[in-house]
C-alpha positions as CSV (number, residue, x, y, z in Angstrom):
1,M,0.9,18.8,-7.6
2,K,1.3,15.9,-10.0
3,A,-1.9,14.0,-10.6
4,H,-2.4,10.9,-12.8
5,D,-5.6,10.9,-14.9
6,G,-5.9,7.1,-14.9
7,M,-5.9,4.1,-12.6
8,Y,-2.9,2.0,-11.7
9,I,-3.9,-1.5,-12.7
10,G,-1.8,-4.5,-13.6
11,G,1.4,-2.6,-13.3
12,E,0.5,0.3,-15.5
13,W,-1.5,3.5,-15.6
14,R,-4.7,2.8,-17.5
15,P,-7.4,5.3,-18.6
16,A,-10.4,5.4,-16.3
17,S,-13.7,3.9,-17.6
18,G,-15.6,7.1,-17.0
19,Q,-15.2,10.9,-17.5
20,D,-16.0,12.1,-14.0
21,T,-13.2,13.5,-11.8
22,I,-12.6,14.5,-8.2
23,A,-11.1,17.9,-7.4
24,V,-8.3,17.8,-4.8
25,V,-8.4,20.9,-2.6
26,N,-5.7,22.3,-0.3
27,P,-7.5,22.8,3.0
28,A,-5.1,25.5,4.1
29,D,-6.1,27.9,1.3
30,E,-9.1,26.2,-0.3
31,Q,-7.4,26.1,-3.7
32,V,-7.8,23.2,-6.2
33,I,-4.4,21.5,-6.6
34,G,-5.4,18.7,-9.0
35,H,-8.0,16.3,-10.3
36,V,-8.1,12.5,-10.2
37,P,-10.5,10.1,-11.9
38,A,-13.7,9.1,-10.1
39,G,-13.5,5.3,-10.4
40,T,-16.5,3.2,-11.3
41,A,-17.5,-0.4,-10.6
42,E,-15.9,-1.2,-14.0
43,D,-12.6,0.1,-12.8
44,V,-12.8,-1.8,-9.6
45,D,-13.6,-5.0,-11.5
46,A,-10.5,-4.5,-13.7
47,A,-8.3,-4.0,-10.7
48,V,-9.7,-7.0,-8.9
49,R,-9.2,-9.2,-12.0
50,A,-5.6,-8.0,-12.2
51,A,-5.0,-8.8,-8.5
52,R,-6.6,-12.3,-8.9
53,A,-4.4,-13.0,-11.9
54,A,-1.3,-12.0,-10.0
55,F,-2.2,-13.8,-6.8
56,P,-1.0,-17.4,-7.6
57,G,2.5,-16.2,-8.5
58,W,2.9,-13.8,-5.6
59,A,1.6,-16.3,-3.1
60,A,4.1,-18.9,-4.4
61,T,7.0,-16.4,-4.1
62,P,9.2,-17.4,-1.2
63,P,8.8,-15.2,1.9
64,A,12.5,-14.1,1.6
65,E,11.9,-12.8,-1.9
66,R,8.7,-11.0,-0.8
67,A,10.8,-9.5,2.0
68,E,13.2,-8.1,-0.5
69,R,10.4,-6.4,-2.5
70,I,9.0,-4.8,0.7
71,A,12.5,-3.7,1.7
72,A,12.9,-2.1,-1.7
73,L,9.5,-0.4,-1.2
74,R,10.8,0.9,2.1
75,D,13.9,2.3,0.5
76,V,12.0,4.1,-2.2
77,L,9.7,5.6,0.4
78,A,12.7,6.9,2.3
79,A,14.3,8.3,-0.9
80,R,11.1,10.2,-1.8
81,K,10.2,11.3,1.8
82,D,10.5,15.0,0.9
83,E,8.1,14.7,-2.0
84,I,5.7,12.6,0.1
85,A,5.7,15.2,2.9
86,E,5.1,18.0,0.5
87,T,2.2,16.1,-1.1
88,V,0.6,15.3,2.3
89,T,0.9,19.0,3.3
90,A,-0.7,20.1,0.1
91,E,-3.8,17.9,0.2
92,L,-4.2,17.4,4.0
93,G,-3.0,20.7,5.2
94,S,-0.6,19.2,7.8
95,P,2.2,21.5,8.9
96,L,5.3,20.5,6.9
97,P,7.4,19.4,10.0
98,L,4.6,17.0,11.0
99,S,4.4,15.7,7.5
100,Q,8.1,15.1,7.4
101,A,8.3,13.4,10.8
102,V,5.0,11.4,10.9
103,H,3.3,11.2,7.5
104,A,6.5,10.5,5.6
105,G,8.6,9.0,8.4
106,V,6.4,6.5,10.1
107,P,5.5,4.6,6.9
108,V,9.2,3.9,6.3
109,L,9.4,2.3,9.8
110,V,6.3,0.3,9.2
111,A,7.4,-1.0,5.8
112,G,10.8,-1.9,7.3
113,S,9.2,-3.8,10.1
114,Y,7.3,-5.9,7.5
115,A,10.4,-6.5,5.4
116,E,11.9,-8.1,8.5
117,L,8.7,-10.0,9.5
118,A,8.2,-11.4,6.0
119,A,11.7,-13.0,6.2
120,S,11.4,-14.3,9.8
121,Y,7.7,-15.1,10.3
122,A,6.8,-18.8,11.0
123,F,4.4,-19.5,8.1
124,E,4.6,-23.2,9.0
125,E,4.7,-25.1,12.4
126,K,4.4,-28.6,13.8
127,L,1.7,-29.4,16.3
128,G,2.0,-33.1,17.3
129,S,1.2,-35.2,14.2
130,S,0.0,-32.1,12.2
131,T,1.8,-29.5,10.1
132,V,0.0,-26.2,10.3
133,L,0.3,-23.9,7.3
134,L,-0.4,-20.2,7.4
135,E,-1.4,-19.2,3.9
136,P,-2.4,-15.8,2.3
137,V,-6.1,-15.0,2.3
138,G,-6.1,-13.9,-1.3
139,V,-7.1,-10.6,-2.8
140,V,-7.4,-7.8,-0.3
141,G,-9.6,-4.8,-0.8
142,A,-8.0,-1.9,1.2
143,I,-10.1,1.2,1.9
144,T,-8.1,3.9,3.6
145,P,-8.9,7.3,5.2
146,W,-7.5,10.8,4.7
147,N,-6.2,11.6,8.2
148,Y,-2.9,9.6,7.8
149,P,-3.0,8.9,4.1
150,L,0.3,7.2,3.6
151,H,0.6,5.5,6.9
152,Q,-2.8,3.8,6.6
153,I,-1.9,2.6,3.1
154,V,1.4,1.1,4.2
155,A,-0.2,-0.4,7.4
156,K,-2.5,-2.4,5.1
157,V,-0.5,-3.0,2.0
158,A,2.9,-4.0,3.6
159,P,1.5,-6.9,5.8
160,A,-0.8,-8.0,2.9
161,L,2.3,-8.3,0.7
162,A,4.3,-10.0,3.4
163,A,1.5,-12.6,3.8
164,G,1.5,-13.3,0.0
165,C,-1.8,-11.4,-0.8
166,T,-2.4,-9.1,-3.7
167,V,-4.1,-5.7,-3.1
168,V,-6.6,-3.3,-4.6
169,L,-6.5,0.1,-2.9
170,K,-9.3,2.6,-2.8
171,P,-8.0,5.7,-1.0
172,A,-10.0,8.5,0.6
173,E,-11.2,11.0,-2.0
174,D,-9.7,13.9,-0.1
175,T,-6.1,12.6,-0.3
176,P,-5.7,10.6,-3.5
177,L,-2.4,12.3,-4.6
178,T,-0.5,10.5,-1.8
179,A,-2.0,7.2,-3.0
180,Q,-1.0,7.8,-6.6
181,L,2.5,8.6,-5.4
182,F,2.5,5.3,-3.5
183,A,1.6,3.5,-6.6
184,E,4.6,5.0,-8.3
185,V,6.7,3.8,-5.3
186,T,5.5,0.2,-5.8
187,Q,6.4,0.4,-9.4
188,E,9.8,1.8,-8.7
189,A,10.4,-0.9,-6.0
190,G,9.8,-3.6,-8.6
191,L,6.5,-5.2,-7.4
192,P,5.3,-7.6,-10.0
193,A,2.4,-6.4,-12.2
194,G,-1.0,-6.8,-10.5
195,V,0.3,-7.3,-7.0
196,F,-0.7,-3.8,-6.1
197,N,-3.5,-1.9,-7.9
198,L,-5.1,1.5,-7.3
199,V,-8.6,2.8,-8.0
200,T,-9.4,6.4,-7.0
201,G,-13.0,7.4,-6.4
202,I,-15.7,8.1,-3.9
203,G,-16.7,5.6,-1.2
204,A,-20.3,5.2,-2.2
205,V,-19.3,4.0,-5.7
206,A,-15.7,2.7,-5.9
207,G,-15.5,1.7,-2.2
208,Q,-18.8,-0.1,-2.2
209,A,-18.0,-1.9,-5.4
210,L,-14.7,-3.1,-3.9
211,A,-16.3,-4.2,-0.7
212,E,-19.0,-6.1,-2.6
213,H,-16.8,-7.6,-5.3
214,E,-16.9,-11.4,-5.2
215,G,-13.3,-11.6,-6.2
216,V,-12.2,-9.9,-3.0
217,D,-11.4,-12.2,-0.1
218,L,-10.8,-9.7,2.7
219,V,-11.8,-6.1,3.1
220,S,-9.5,-4.0,5.3
221,F,-11.2,-0.6,6.2
222,T,-10.2,2.3,8.3
223,G,-12.7,5.0,8.9
224,S,-15.9,5.8,10.8
225,T,-17.8,3.3,12.8
226,A,-21.0,4.0,10.8
227,V,-19.3,3.1,7.5
228,G,-17.6,0.2,9.2
229,R,-20.9,-1.3,10.1
230,R,-22.1,-1.2,6.5
231,I,-18.9,-2.8,5.2
232,G,-19.2,-5.5,7.9
233,A,-22.8,-6.2,6.9
234,T,-21.8,-6.4,3.3
235,A,-18.9,-8.7,4.0
236,G,-21.0,-10.8,6.4
237,A,-23.6,-11.5,3.7
238,A,-20.8,-12.9,1.5
239,V,-19.0,-14.7,4.4
240,K,-16.0,-12.5,3.6
241,R,-13.4,-11.6,6.2
242,V,-13.0,-8.0,7.4
243,A,-10.5,-6.0,9.4
244,L,-12.1,-2.8,10.7
245,E,-10.2,0.1,12.4
246,L,-12.9,2.5,13.4
247,G,-13.6,5.4,15.8
248,G,-12.3,6.3,19.3
249,K,-12.9,8.4,22.3
250,S,-9.8,7.6,24.2
251,A,-9.2,8.5,27.9
252,N,-6.0,10.1,29.2
253,V,-6.2,9.1,32.9
254,I,-3.9,11.1,35.3
255,L,-3.8,9.2,38.6
256,P,-3.1,11.0,41.9
257,G,0.6,11.3,42.4
258,A,1.4,11.4,38.7
259,D,3.6,14.1,37.2
260,L,0.7,16.4,36.4
261,A,2.5,19.0,34.3
262,R,4.0,16.4,32.0
263,A,0.8,14.4,31.7
264,V,-1.2,17.5,30.8
265,N,1.3,18.9,28.3
266,V,1.8,15.6,26.5
267,G,-2.0,15.1,26.6
268,V,-2.7,18.4,25.0
269,A,0.0,17.8,22.3
270,N,-1.6,14.4,21.6
271,V,-5.0,15.9,20.9
272,M,-3.7,18.9,18.9
273,S,-1.4,16.8,16.7
274,N,-2.7,16.4,13.1
275,S,-5.4,19.0,13.9
276,G,-7.1,16.5,16.2
277,Q,-7.8,14.2,13.2
278,T,-6.5,11.0,14.9
279,C,-8.8,8.2,15.8
280,S,-6.7,7.2,18.8
281,A,-6.3,10.8,20.2
282,W,-6.8,11.1,24.0
283,T,-9.7,13.5,23.7
284,R,-10.9,12.9,27.3
285,M,-8.5,14.0,30.1
286,L,-9.5,12.5,33.5
287,V,-8.1,14.3,36.6
288,D,-8.7,13.8,40.3
289,A,-10.9,16.5,42.0
290,E,-8.0,17.7,44.2
291,R,-5.8,18.7,41.2
292,Y,-8.5,19.4,38.7
293,E,-8.3,23.2,38.5
294,E,-4.5,23.0,38.3
295,A,-4.8,20.7,35.4
296,V,-7.3,23.0,33.6
297,A,-4.9,26.0,34.0
298,L,-2.0,23.9,32.7
299,A,-4.0,22.8,29.7
300,A,-5.1,26.4,28.9
301,T,-1.4,27.5,29.0
302,A,-0.3,24.5,26.9
303,V,-3.0,24.9,24.2
304,A,-2.1,28.6,23.6
305,K,1.1,27.4,21.9
306,Y,-0.9,25.7,19.2
307,V,-1.4,28.6,16.7
308,P,-3.6,27.8,13.7
309,G,-1.6,28.0,10.5
310,E,1.7,27.3,12.4
311,R,1.6,24.4,14.8
312,V,-1.9,23.4,14.0
313,G,-3.1,22.9,10.4
314,P,-6.7,23.0,9.1
315,V,-9.1,20.1,9.2
316,V,-9.5,18.3,5.9
317,N,-12.5,20.0,4.3
318,A,-15.4,22.5,4.8
319,K,-17.8,19.7,5.9
320,Q,-15.4,18.6,8.6
321,Q,-14.8,22.2,9.7
322,A,-18.6,22.7,10.2
323,R,-18.9,19.4,12.0
324,V,-16.2,20.2,14.5
325,R,-17.4,23.7,15.1
326,G,-20.9,22.2,15.7
327,Y,-19.5,20.0,18.4
328,I,-17.9,23.0,20.1
329,E,-21.2,24.8,20.0
330,K,-22.9,21.7,21.5
331,G,-20.4,21.6,24.3
332,V,-21.2,25.2,25.3
333,E,-24.9,24.5,24.9
334,E,-24.7,21.5,27.3
335,G,-22.9,23.5,30.0
336,A,-19.2,22.7,29.6
337,R,-16.9,25.6,30.5
338,L,-14.9,27.0,27.6
339,V,-11.3,27.4,28.7
340,A,-9.7,28.0,25.4
341,G,-10.8,28.4,21.8
342,G,-14.4,28.3,20.7
343,P,-16.6,27.8,17.7
344,E,-15.5,30.9,15.7
345,A,-13.2,30.2,12.8
346,P,-9.7,31.5,13.7
347,K,-8.7,32.4,10.1
348,D,-10.6,33.9,7.1
349,Q,-9.2,31.4,4.6
350,G,-8.7,27.7,5.1
351,Y,-10.7,25.1,7.0
352,Y,-9.2,26.0,10.4
353,V,-10.8,25.3,13.8
354,S,-9.7,27.0,17.0
355,P,-7.8,24.6,19.3
356,T,-10.3,24.2,22.1
357,V,-10.3,23.1,25.7
358,F,-13.4,22.4,27.7
359,A,-13.6,22.0,31.5
360,D,-16.5,20.9,33.7
361,V,-17.3,18.2,31.2
362,T,-19.5,15.4,32.5
363,P,-19.5,11.8,31.1
364,D,-23.0,12.1,29.7
365,M,-22.2,15.2,27.5
366,T,-22.1,14.8,23.8
367,I,-18.5,16.0,23.6
368,A,-17.5,13.3,26.1
369,Q,-19.2,10.5,24.2
370,E,-19.0,11.2,20.5
371,E,-15.9,11.3,18.3
372,I,-15.3,14.9,17.2
373,F,-12.2,14.4,15.1
374,G,-10.9,17.9,15.6
375,P,-8.6,19.8,18.0
376,V,-11.0,19.6,20.9
377,L,-10.1,18.4,24.4
378,S,-12.6,17.6,27.2
379,I,-11.3,17.6,30.8
380,L,-13.4,15.5,33.2
381,R,-13.2,15.3,37.0
382,Y,-13.2,12.0,39.0
383,E,-13.5,11.4,42.7
384,D,-11.4,8.2,43.2
385,V,-9.6,5.6,41.1
386,D,-12.7,3.4,40.7
387,D,-14.6,6.5,39.5
388,A,-11.9,7.2,37.0
389,L,-12.1,3.6,35.6
390,R,-15.9,3.9,35.3
391,I,-15.6,7.1,33.3
392,A,-12.8,5.8,31.2
393,N,-14.8,2.8,30.1
394,D,-18.1,4.6,29.7
395,T,-18.2,5.0,25.9
396,V,-19.1,2.7,23.0
397,Y,-15.4,3.0,21.9
398,G,-12.3,1.3,23.0
399,L,-9.4,2.1,20.7
400,A,-6.6,3.6,22.8
401,G,-5.8,5.6,25.9
402,A,-3.1,6.6,28.3
403,V,-2.4,6.3,32.0
404,W,-0.1,8.4,34.2
405,G,0.8,7.2,37.6
406,A,3.4,7.8,40.4
407,D,5.1,4.6,39.0
408,D,4.7,2.3,36.1
409,A,3.3,-0.6,38.2
410,E,0.4,1.6,39.4
411,A,-0.4,2.8,35.9
412,V,-0.2,-0.7,34.5
413,A,-2.6,-2.0,37.1
414,F,-5.1,0.6,36.1
415,A,-4.5,0.0,32.3
416,R,-5.2,-3.7,32.7
417,R,-8.8,-2.8,33.7
418,M,-9.4,-0.5,30.8
419,D,-11.6,-1.7,27.9
420,T,-9.4,-0.5,25.1
421,G,-7.0,-2.0,22.6
422,Q,-3.8,0.0,23.3
423,V,-2.7,2.0,26.3
424,D,0.4,4.2,26.7
425,I,2.0,4.1,30.2
426,N,3.6,7.2,31.5
427,G,4.3,8.6,28.0
428,G,5.2,5.3,26.3
429,R,6.7,5.7,22.8
430,F,5.2,4.5,19.5
431,N,6.1,0.9,18.7
432,P,5.6,-0.1,15.0
433,L,5.5,-3.8,16.1
434,A,2.7,-3.3,18.7
435,P,-0.8,-4.4,17.7
436,F,-3.2,-1.5,17.1
437,G,-6.9,-1.9,17.1
438,G,-10.0,-1.6,19.2
439,Y,-12.5,-3.1,21.6
440,K,-16.2,-2.6,21.3
441,Q,-17.3,-0.3,18.4
442,S,-13.7,0.7,17.7
443,G,-13.2,-2.2,15.3
444,V,-12.4,-5.8,14.5
445,G,-8.8,-7.1,14.1
446,R,-5.4,-5.5,14.5
447,E,-2.8,-3.6,12.5
448,L,1.0,-3.4,12.7
449,G,3.6,-6.0,13.7
450,P,3.0,-9.8,13.7
451,H,-0.6,-9.4,14.8
452,G,-1.2,-7.2,11.8
453,L,0.4,-9.8,9.5
454,A,-1.9,-12.5,10.9
455,E,-5.0,-10.7,9.7
456,Y,-4.0,-11.5,6.1
457,L,-3.4,-15.2,6.7
458,Q,-5.6,-18.3,6.9
459,T,-4.9,-21.6,8.5
460,K,-4.6,-25.1,7.0
461,S,-3.6,-28.2,8.9
462,L,-2.0,-31.3,7.4
463,Q,-2.3,-34.6,9.4
464,F,0.2,-37.4,9.2
């Protein structure tokens, strides 16, 4: 795979300040496929300075012109989708069909949505005798994860650009090649120099330097709740804005009378997609006692179709593999019934985890409370609808979820009482304009659509 040996700063590839590099490993075969520079605080400072220098000009660019640049970015992403998919598959291990449809396809939709929003958004409004202006926050430090490497970049960079902000990106060290490819895309799309900048490196060095830099006005982070807390504390000390998209333990609630077979099959697919490495995955399936064993049998049949190396890829690295297998062992230890899968590695090579389904899971078990981030589904029993609601809300997280009912009205009534940021009703489809983000320890702020754009704006009022 192509790898740059420098940083993308001020519209060009520049040599890194240090000599250290990061090896990029294909998790499917454990082979090194490239090396990227391990950025330092000096590299971050250079990138922030470039972003600050470019900010006045980009902020003053009319929204219609910013929309044209984002539309060009969308077009280049679409033209290079095959290369993007192959890159994601190589460094994340995602099966190629998933990389083509989701990892390469969704960012095109999201970029397109912000091209339209930048052209139509009301950056100014009249309120009585006042004119209210929505202006760009400034320089954005974007820190993105490895599980959806391009989508998470576009979900931060596109709205920031639409708002008139400039960006410094620090991608996850496991998937930096996709970020480097995106830097090429911004250059090809004609973004002015310094509007987008890239520093590769590890979180404890480059990520921390970016979060702490006094020239950064807003930090947008997606990742674990533990790291999110540290970034929030750092930003708080500097009175700096943050947007945090963190962990989840989402409930898939199947109400009595719902189409059980469809709800179970879609629920299993949701958890197994991307090897379970999705913060919004519905990892807790809640089923009424009367139909519980039928749901367990349906889940066992459904998960058998997810063969490691075919429909399910590896997890991202050896550490993550050990972590997920440890959670499976913990589930067995705490008394959950293993219906499918288990802690044993299903393949001799690659960081694969067996797609696993647990039954007889109780709300207090570790696998029902903590984010596993692997292909592991827990099925819980409830006695009545109020019991289902109690269980659904009984975690520190509140990112996403699903409700299946005999009709939409019944499901919506239940969803309104869930403490979570996004709920799919009876198999609702992905909407790139719908706000995404969490309640409780799942984060602060929203991504996607107009609510995502608003994160990168600040308000000024003029009185007449």
